[in-house]
C-alpha positions as CSV (number, residue, x, y, z in Angstrom):
1,M,3.4,-3.4,-11.1
2,R,6.1,-3.0,-13.5
3,P,7.0,0.3,-15.0
4,I,6.2,0.6,-18.6
5,N,9.8,1.6,-19.8
6,R,12.9,-0.2,-18.7
7,I,16.5,0.0,-19.3
8,A,17.5,-3.1,-20.9
9,P,19.6,-5.2,-18.6
10,K,23.0,-6.0,-19.6
11,L,23.1,-9.2,-17.9
12,P,20.5,-12.2,-17.8
13,P,18.0,-12.6,-14.9
14,E,20.2,-15.4,-13.2
15,A,22.9,-12.6,-12.7
16,F,20.5,-10.6,-10.5
17,K,19.0,-10.8,-7.1
18,T,16.0,-8.7,-5.9
19,Y,16.2,-7.1,-2.5
20,A,13.1,-6.2,-0.6
21,I,12.0,-5.0,2.6
22,T,8.2,-6.0,3.0
23,S,5.5,-5.7,5.7
24,P,2.6,-7.8,4.4
25,V,-0.7,-6.6,5.5
26,A,-1.7,-10.2,6.3
27,T,1.2,-10.8,8.8
28,H,2.0,-7.1,10.0
29,F,-1.3,-5.4,10.3
30,R,-4.9,-5.8,11.8
31,P,-7.9,-4.1,11.3
32,G,-8.2,-1.0,13.7
33,T,-10.6,1.6,14.9
34,C,-10.6,5.2,13.8
35,T,-9.2,6.1,17.3
36,E,-6.5,3.6,17.0
37,A,-5.5,4.9,13.5
38,N,-5.6,8.4,14.6
39,C,-8.2,9.2,12.0
40,G,-8.4,12.7,10.8
41,A,-12.0,12.4,9.5
42,Q,-13.0,11.0,12.9
43,A,-11.3,13.8,14.6
44,N,-12.4,16.7,12.4
45,G,-15.5,15.2,10.6
46,W,-15.4,15.1,6.7
47,R,-17.3,15.7,3.8
48,T,-18.7,13.1,1.1
49,T,-20.0,14.6,-2.2
50,V,-22.4,12.4,-4.2
51,D,-23.7,12.6,-7.8
52,E,-27.3,11.4,-7.4
53,T,-27.9,11.5,-11.3
54,T,-25.9,8.2,-11.4
55,D,-27.0,4.8,-10.0
56,L,-24.1,4.5,-7.9
57,G,-24.7,8.1,-6.4
58,Q,-28.2,7.3,-5.6
59,K,-27.0,4.0,-3.7
60,Q,-24.5,6.0,-1.8
61,A,-27.0,8.8,-0.8
62,N,-29.6,6.3,0.1
63,Y,-26.9,4.3,2.3
64,I,-25.8,7.5,3.9
65,R,-29.3,8.8,4.7
66,R,-31.1,5.5,5.7
67,D,-28.4,2.9,7.0
68,S,-25.1,4.7,7.8
69,G,-26.1,5.6,11.5
70,R,-24.0,8.7,11.3
71,K,-24.8,12.3,12.0
72,F,-24.8,14.7,8.8
73,T,-26.1,17.6,7.2
74,E,-26.7,17.6,3.6
75,A,-26.6,20.6,0.8
76,R,-26.7,20.9,-3.1
77,T,-23.6,22.2,-4.4
78,P,-23.8,24.8,-7.4
79,T,-23.0,22.0,-9.8
80,G,-26.1,19.9,-8.5
81,L,-24.1,17.5,-6.6
82,I,-25.0,16.5,-2.8
83,E,-22.6,17.2,-0.2
84,F,-22.9,15.5,3.2
85,T,-21.1,16.8,6.1
86,F,-20.3,14.6,8.8
87,E,-19.9,15.5,12.5
88,A,-16.6,14.9,14.1
89,G,-16.4,12.2,16.8
90,Q,-18.0,9.3,14.7
91,K,-16.6,6.3,12.9
92,C,-15.7,7.1,9.3
93,F,-16.3,4.9,6.3
94,A,-12.8,3.9,5.8
95,T,-11.2,0.4,6.8
96,H,-8.2,1.1,8.9
97,Q,-5.1,-0.8,9.4
98,V,-3.0,-0.7,12.5
99,S,0.5,-2.0,12.6
100,L,1.4,-5.0,14.6
101,Q,4.9,-3.6,15.2
102,R,6.4,-6.8,14.0
103,P,9.9,-6.5,12.2
104,E,9.9,-6.1,8.5
105,N,11.1,-9.0,6.3
106,F,14.4,-8.4,4.9
107,L,14.5,-10.7,1.6
108,V,16.9,-11.7,-1.1
109,L,15.1,-13.2,-4.0
110,G,16.8,-14.9,-7.1
111,G,16.5,-13.4,-10.2
112,D,14.7,-10.0,-11.2
113,W,11.3,-8.8,-12.9
114,R,12.0,-11.4,-15.5
115,G,12.1,-14.3,-13.3
116,N,14.1,-16.6,-11.2
117,P,15.4,-19.2,-13.9
118,R,17.7,-20.9,-11.4
119,R,14.9,-21.2,-8.9
120,I,17.0,-19.9,-6.1
121,E,15.3,-20.1,-2.7
122,P,14.4,-16.8,-1.0
123,V,16.6,-15.7,1.8
124,R,15.2,-14.0,4.8
125,H,17.7,-12.0,6.9
126,T,16.8,-11.7,10.4
127,R,19.0,-8.3,10.8
128,P,18.7,-5.3,8.5
129,E,22.4,-5.1,8.7
130,H,23.0,-8.3,7.1
131,W,20.6,-7.5,4.5
132,V,22.5,-4.4,3.6
133,E,25.9,-6.3,3.6
134,D,24.4,-9.0,1.2
135,F,23.0,-6.1,-1.0
136,G,26.5,-4.4,-1.0
137,G,28.5,-7.5,-1.7
138,H,26.1,-8.5,-4.5
139,Q,26.5,-4.8,-6.1
140,Q,30.3,-5.6,-6.1
141,T,29.9,-8.8,-7.8
142,L,28.0,-7.3,-10.6
143,A,30.3,-4.3,-11.0
144,D,33.1,-6.9,-11.3
145,R,31.2,-9.0,-13.6
146,F,30.3,-6.2,-15.7
147,Q,34.1,-4.8,-16.0
148,Q,35.3,-8.2,-17.1
149,G,32.9,-7.8,-20.3
């Protein structure tokens, strides 16, 4: 997502590179259980508040009461909402992700947020120190070019 306000670049997009360290969910994580994720809700219990005056709230409350399979108590709050309190030790409603402990991707991409006009192929460094060295060298190149006007 792009920030709304940007400082206008002094150089065209082809003068830039984008440096990124990524750990994509698709390749670096897998679905996990509450126990694997050290889930606080499972360990301590949790509360879910529902507004049954809405269609969504009615569906949520019905699911909790009839289909969730979880142990809970319920009470009406002073504002008329329903608060479900779930016991500790049971699976929460969240979908957890567990790291596969794979190394991050150290990427250098051509261009910037405006695009990659020269269609430079991405570079994937296998060692973080090479990525840092590449980054420092490119920063110096930009500084030198900027000084030349």
